N, CA, C and O atoms as a DFTB+ gen file, in Angstrom:
396 C
 N C O
     1  1     -18.385      13.718      -5.943
     2  2     -18.223      14.881      -5.040
     3  2     -19.355      15.852      -4.809
     4  3     -19.497      16.624      -3.861
     5  1     -20.199      15.649      -5.946
     6  2     -21.284      16.736      -5.980
     7  2     -22.141      16.470      -4.734
     8  3     -22.835      17.402      -4.330
     9  1     -22.168      15.228      -4.046
    10  2     -23.134      15.122      -2.891
    11  2     -22.435      15.805      -1.756
    12  3     -23.159      16.396      -0.955
    13  1     -21.182      15.818      -1.570
    14  2     -20.573      16.593      -0.599
    15  2     -20.500      18.037      -0.792
    16  3     -20.296      18.799       0.153
    17  1     -20.665      18.438      -2.008
    18  2     -20.749      19.822      -2.316
    19  2     -22.173      20.237      -1.914
    20  3     -22.295      21.219      -1.182
    21  1     -23.239      19.580      -2.325
    22  2     -24.707      19.876      -1.924
    23  2     -24.703      20.121      -0.297
    24  3     -25.108      21.134       0.273
    25  1     -24.178      19.011       0.273
    26  2     -24.302      19.055       1.853
    27  2     -23.462      20.383       2.508
    28  3     -23.877      21.091       3.426
    29  1     -22.294      20.515       1.859
    30  2     -21.813      21.990       2.328
    31  2     -22.618      22.957       1.861
    32  3     -22.478      24.001       2.498
    33  1     -23.418      23.015       0.981
    34  2     -24.129      24.047       0.567
    35  2     -25.291      24.341       1.335
    36  3     -25.628      25.475       1.676
    37  1     -25.989      23.112       1.640
    38  2     -27.090      23.426       2.711
    39  2     -26.426      23.610       4.112
    40  3     -27.267      23.989       4.927
    41  1     -25.399      23.487       4.553
    42  2     -24.787      23.701       5.614
    43  2     -24.588      25.265       5.654
    44  3     -24.813      25.861       6.707
    45  1     -24.216      25.866       4.650
    46  2     -23.955      27.230       4.465
    47  2     -25.279      27.990       4.366
    48  3     -25.313      29.178       4.687
    49  1     -26.434      27.314       3.911
    50  2     -27.780      27.972       3.856
    51  2     -28.302      27.985       5.209
    52  3     -28.686      29.060       5.668
    53  1     -28.372      26.843       5.961
    54  2     -28.793      26.651       7.301
    55  2     -28.292      27.714       8.315
    56  3     -28.947      28.383       9.115
    57  1     -26.831      27.690       8.048
    58  2     -26.234      28.583       9.116
    59  2     -26.349      29.994       8.659
    60  3     -26.286      30.862       9.529
    61  1     -26.503      30.337       7.449
    62  2     -27.034      31.901       7.244
    63  2     -28.574      32.184       7.600
    64  3     -29.074      33.302       7.726
    65  1     -29.158      31.076       7.724
    66  2     -30.713      31.549       8.218
    67  2     -30.605      31.578       9.754
    68  3     -31.268      32.452      10.313
    69  1     -29.855      30.737      10.531
    70  2     -29.644      30.727      11.814
    71  2     -28.974      31.978      12.293
    72  3     -29.464      32.579      13.249
    73  1     -27.893      32.415      11.705
    74  2     -27.330      33.737      11.913
    75  2     -28.285      34.787      11.738
    76  3     -28.411      35.550      12.696
    77  1     -29.092      35.024      10.565
    78  2     -30.025      36.111      10.509
    79  2     -31.094      36.067      11.594
    80  3     -31.467      37.123      12.106
    81  1     -31.597      34.909      11.962
    82  2     -32.656      35.010      13.118
    83  2     -32.039      35.467      14.350
    84  3     -32.634      36.070      15.243
    85  1     -30.724      35.124      14.348
    86  2     -30.058      35.455      15.758
    87  2     -29.859      37.023      15.729
    88  3     -30.131      37.673      16.737
    89  1     -29.339      37.698      14.471
    90  2     -29.147      38.717      14.450
    91  2     -30.861      39.603      14.838
    92  3     -30.991      40.671      15.436
    93  1     -31.705      38.934      14.401
    94  2     -32.901      39.629      14.697
    95  2     -33.167      39.841      16.287
    96  3     -33.557      40.890      16.799
    97  1     -32.878      38.632      16.955
    98  2     -32.889      38.229      18.397
    99  2     -32.379      39.584      18.931
   100  3     -33.048      40.387      19.581
   101  1     -31.237      39.699      18.599
   102  2     -30.074      40.687      19.075
   103  2     -30.519      42.255      19.054
   104  3     -30.381      43.076      19.961
   105  1     -31.146      42.456      17.646
   106  2     -31.939      43.661      17.488
   107  2     -33.199      43.987      18.490
   108  3     -33.350      45.021      19.141
   109  1     -33.967      42.971      18.454
   110  2     -35.067      43.089      19.313
   111  2     -34.566      43.098      20.911
   112  3     -35.273      43.801      21.633
   113  1     -33.742      42.598      21.394
   114  2     -33.149      42.741      22.691
   115  2     -32.611      44.115      23.004
   116  3     -32.752      44.710      24.072
   117  1     -32.025      44.508      22.011
   118  2     -31.587      45.629      22.075
   119  2     -32.548      46.970      22.252
   120  3     -32.385      47.950      22.979
   121  1     -33.575      46.660      21.350
   122  2     -34.636      47.645      21.346
   123  2     -35.248      47.859      22.557
   124  3     -35.546      48.940      23.065
   125  1     -35.480      46.304      23.152
   126  2     -36.273      46.341      24.141
   127  2     -35.511      46.986      25.641
   128  3     -36.123      47.460      26.598
   129  1     -34.285      46.865      25.527
   130  2     -33.467      47.539      26.724
   131  2     -33.590      48.826      26.616
   132  3     -32.895      49.429      27.433
   133  1     -34.288      49.569      25.828
   134  2     -34.440      51.027      25.889
   135  2     -35.657      51.195      26.691
   136  3     -35.785      52.283      27.252
   137  1     -36.548      50.333      26.841
   138  2     -37.635      50.686      27.613
   139  2     -37.514      50.094      28.959
   140  3     -36.409      49.607      29.199
   141  1     -38.465      50.021      29.957
   142  2     -38.388      49.352      31.188
   143  2     -39.143      48.037      30.950
   144  3     -40.360      48.085      31.130
   145  1     -38.574      46.811      30.553
   146  2     -39.624      45.817      30.116
   147  2     -39.745      44.987      31.447
   148  3     -38.869      45.005      32.312
   149  1     -40.694      44.393      31.520
   150  2     -41.281      43.498      32.765
   151  2     -40.242      42.172      32.762
   152  3     -40.374      41.266      31.940
   153  1     -39.235      42.180      33.752
   154  2     -38.315      40.978      33.957
   155  2     -38.753      39.358      34.067
   156  3     -38.082      38.328      34.002
   157  1     -40.203      39.612      34.267
   158  2     -40.816      38.347      34.420
   159  2     -41.884      37.725      33.120
   160  3     -42.535      36.683      33.043
   161  1     -41.720      38.842      32.218
   162  2     -42.213      38.312      30.926
   163  2     -41.479      37.242      30.297
   164  3     -40.250      37.245      30.356
   165  1     -42.149      36.268      29.663
   166  2     -41.542      34.932      29.169
   167  2     -40.610      35.515      27.838
   168  3     -39.528      35.002      27.552
   169  1     -41.081      36.432      27.230
   170  2     -40.512      36.832      26.020
   171  2     -39.075      37.552      26.141
   172  3     -38.087      37.526      25.407
   173  1     -39.370      38.250      27.441
   174  2     -37.964      39.117      27.943
   175  2     -37.098      38.243      28.299
   176  3     -35.886      38.358      28.115
   177  1     -37.792      37.078      28.964
   178  2     -36.529      36.403      29.603
   179  2     -35.949      35.557      28.619
   180  3     -34.792      35.175      28.796
   181  1     -36.603      35.196      27.573
   182  2     -35.817      34.379      26.363
   183  2     -34.698      35.329      25.736
   184  3     -33.534      34.971      25.554
   185  1     -35.180      36.516      25.450
   186  2     -34.513      37.353      24.897
   187  2     -33.091      37.798      25.596
   188  3     -32.057      38.006      24.960
   189  1     -33.229      37.903      26.994
   190  2     -32.032      37.769      27.955
   191  2     -31.172      36.710      27.819
   192  3     -29.975      36.865      27.576
   193  1     -31.874      35.300      28.004
   194  2     -31.133      34.159      28.076
   195  2     -30.459      33.812      26.506
   196  3     -29.546      32.991      26.413
   197  1     -30.864      34.335      25.617
   198  2     -30.462      33.945      24.240
   199  2     -29.153      35.087      23.958
   200  3     -28.217      34.752      23.232
   201  1     -29.194      36.318      24.543
   202  2     -28.215      37.127      24.285
   203  2     -27.233      37.636      25.113
   204  3     -26.220      38.151      24.638
   205  1     -27.458      37.530      26.497
   206  2     -26.604      37.853      27.335
   207  2     -25.266      36.812      27.399
   208  3     -24.168      37.357      27.514
   209  1     -25.313      35.584      27.340
   210  2     -24.082      34.839      27.011
   211  2     -23.164      35.268      25.986
   212  3     -21.976      34.945      26.004
   213  1     -23.745      36.072      24.989
   214  2     -22.633      36.716      24.090
   215  2     -22.432      38.107      24.219
   216  3     -21.448      38.649      23.715
   217  1     -23.357      38.777      24.909
   218  2     -23.086      40.305      25.160
   219  2     -22.055      40.306      26.510
   220  3     -21.325      41.281      26.687
   221  1     -22.036      39.150      27.461
   222  2     -21.335      39.471      28.592
   223  2     -19.901      39.599      28.521
   224  3     -19.331      40.398      29.265
   225  1     -19.126      38.738      27.520
   226  2     -17.758      38.999      27.398
   227  2     -17.294      40.224      26.678
   228  3     -16.185      40.712      26.898
   229  1     -18.208      40.757      25.754
   230  2     -18.169      41.871      25.177
   231  2     -18.205      42.960      26.148
   232  3     -17.332      43.827      26.098
   233  1     -19.174      43.002      27.071
   234  2     -19.240      44.125      27.863
   235  2     -18.000      44.114      28.846
   236  3     -17.481      45.182      29.172
   237  1     -17.597      43.083      29.246
   238  2     -16.507      43.040      30.065
   239  2     -15.180      43.851      29.447
   240  3     -14.475      44.691      30.006
   241  1     -15.103      43.383      28.292
   242  2     -13.928      44.177      27.482
   243  2     -14.181      45.654      26.902
   244  3     -13.271      46.455      26.688
   245  1     -15.424      45.882      26.698
   246  2     -15.703      47.310      26.176
   247  2     -16.255      48.072      27.423
   248  3     -16.075      49.288      27.490
   249  1     -16.887      47.438      28.368
   250  2     -17.624      48.530      29.238
   251  2     -18.697      49.201      28.551
   252  3     -19.054      48.924      27.406
   253  1     -19.247      50.176      29.354
   254  2     -20.121      51.002      28.754
   255  2     -19.452      52.473      28.713
   256  3     -18.974      53.141      29.629
   257  1     -19.585      52.746      27.337
   258  2     -18.846      53.658      26.668
   259  2     -19.859      55.112      26.759
   260  3     -20.623      55.379      25.831
   261  1     -19.756      55.951      27.931
   262  2     -20.599      56.752      28.419
   263  2     -22.307      56.457      28.535
   264  3     -23.294      57.101      28.178
   265  1     -22.158      55.479      29.046
   266  2     -23.652      54.965      29.499
   267  2     -24.150      54.074      28.264
   268  3     -25.137      53.366      28.463
   269  1     -23.601      54.058      27.129
   270  2     -24.110      53.352      26.039
   271  2     -23.499      52.093      25.792
   272  3     -22.273      52.077      25.691
   273  1     -24.207      50.925      25.665
   274  2     -23.846      49.763      25.782
   275  2     -23.621      49.191      24.011
   276  3     -24.608      48.940      23.319
   277  1     -22.511      49.085      23.596
   278  2     -22.101      48.779      22.257
   279  2     -22.128      47.382      21.744
   280  3     -22.068      47.104      20.546
   281  1     -22.229      46.441      22.796
   282  2     -22.142      45.120      22.685
   283  2     -23.178      44.676      21.563
   284  3     -22.599      43.940      20.764
   285  1     -24.304      44.842      21.284
   286  2     -25.340      44.413      20.291
   287  2     -24.774      44.995      18.984
   288  3     -25.054      44.345      17.977
   289  1     -24.115      45.971      18.838
   290  2     -23.587      46.498      17.618
   291  2     -22.252      45.542      17.243
   292  3     -22.058      45.239      16.066
   293  1     -21.440      45.132      18.191
   294  2     -20.275      44.554      17.974
   295  2     -20.585      42.903      17.533
   296  3     -19.823      42.197      16.873
   297  1     -22.045      42.471      18.145
   298  2     -22.507      41.182      17.595
   299  2     -22.898      41.244      16.429
   300  3     -22.539      40.440      15.568
   301  1     -23.687      42.201      16.228
   302  2     -24.292      42.581      14.790
   303  2     -23.078      42.432      13.552
   304  3     -23.061      41.669      12.586
   305  1     -22.162      43.389      13.950
   306  2     -20.966      43.165      13.141
   307  2     -20.273      42.111      12.882
   308  3     -19.735      41.907      11.793
   309  1     -20.227      41.362      13.842
   310  2     -19.639      39.991      14.013
   311  2     -20.486      38.934      13.001
   312  3     -19.968      38.118      12.239
   313  1     -21.719      39.137      13.172
   314  2     -22.555      38.068      12.273
   315  2     -22.346      38.148      11.039
   316  3     -22.179      37.193      10.280
   317  1     -22.339      39.872      10.618
   318  2     -22.083      40.227       9.099
   319  2     -20.874      39.616       8.616
   320  3     -20.854      39.061       7.517
   321  1     -19.819      39.683       9.398
   322  2     -18.403      39.052       9.178
   323  2     -18.601      37.770       8.925
   324  3     -18.212      37.293       7.859
   325  1     -19.316      36.923       9.984
   326  2     -19.445      35.512       9.448
   327  2     -20.151      35.277       8.397
   328  3     -19.871      34.336       7.655
   329  1     -21.227      36.136       8.159
   330  2     -22.007      35.843       6.790
   331  2     -21.266      36.131       5.446
   332  3     -21.369      35.494       4.398
   333  1     -20.499      37.226       5.703
   334  2     -19.883      37.475       4.147
   335  2     -18.553      36.860       4.093
   336  3     -18.036      36.875       2.976
   337  1     -17.831      36.284       5.113
   338  2     -16.605      35.685       4.839
   339  2     -16.876      34.196       5.023
   340  3     -16.684      33.455       4.059
   341  1     -17.341      33.652       6.282
   342  2     -17.418      32.147       6.404
   343  2     -18.414      31.450       5.556
   344  3     -18.192      30.333       5.088
   345  1     -19.521      32.117       5.358
   346  2     -20.683      31.459       4.642
   347  2     -20.408      31.609       3.312
   348  3     -20.624      30.652       2.569
   349  1     -19.904      32.792       2.803
   350  2     -19.353      33.035       1.293
   351  2     -18.323      31.888       1.139
   352  3     -18.487      31.081       0.224
   353  1     -17.455      31.791       1.835
   354  2     -16.415      30.642       1.656
   355  2     -16.901      29.329       1.424
   356  3     -16.565      28.621       0.475
   357  1     -17.864      28.968       2.499
   358  2     -18.503      27.792       2.359
   359  2     -19.326      27.440       0.966
   360  3     -19.307      26.384       0.334
   361  1     -19.930      28.453       0.737
   362  2     -20.601      28.445      -0.601
   363  2     -19.766      28.205      -1.881
   364  3     -19.946      27.313      -2.710
   365  1     -18.930      29.058      -1.885
   366  2     -17.629      28.905      -3.035
   367  2     -16.970      27.485      -2.801
   368  3     -16.479      26.947      -3.794
   369  1     -16.914      26.877      -1.685
   370  2     -16.068      25.761      -1.555
   371  2     -17.067      24.822      -2.201
   372  3     -16.644      24.101      -3.105
   373  1     -18.460      24.734      -1.814
   374  2     -19.323      23.635      -2.354
   375  2     -19.435      23.903      -3.875
   376  3     -19.648      22.912      -4.574
   377  1     -19.337      24.947      -4.404
   378  2     -19.587      25.242      -5.734
   379  2     -18.448      24.628      -6.587
   380  3     -18.682      24.134      -7.690
   381  1     -17.112      24.676      -6.003
   382  2     -16.162      24.116      -6.614
   383  2     -15.894      22.680      -6.470
   384  3     -15.102      22.038      -7.162
   385  1     -16.668      22.202      -5.451
   386  2     -16.821      20.608      -5.470
   387  2     -17.859      20.086      -6.153
   388  3     -17.777      18.868      -6.312
   389  1     -19.018      20.729      -6.708
   390  2     -20.079      20.504      -7.303
   391  2     -19.717      20.422      -8.677
   392  3     -20.431      19.713      -9.386
   393  1     -18.565      21.117      -9.288
   394  2     -18.303      20.969     -10.608
   395  2     -17.751      19.681     -11.086
   396  3     -17.504      19.521     -12.282
C-alpha cells in the first residue's frame, strides 16, 4: 500500500505546485489590468487566455461592484481553499496509506 500512498502524495505535491503557479498568473493578470496593456503583446494575451475562462463565470454572478472586479480575489480564495482542504486531505490520506 505504500506505493499507492507515495503516488497520492506525489499527486498532491504536483497539484499544490500547479495551483501556486496559477495563483501567481491570476495575481499578475489582475495587476496588469490596472494599466492599459498592449492587447497584442503575447504575454498579455497568454494571461487573458489563462484567466478569462475562470473569471468569466464569476463575473457573471458578481458583476462589477462599484467598478471593481473582485473575480481575481474570489479565484485566489478558491485556490487557497483547495490547497488547505483538498490537498491537505490528500496528503493525510497518503500518509495513512503509507503506514
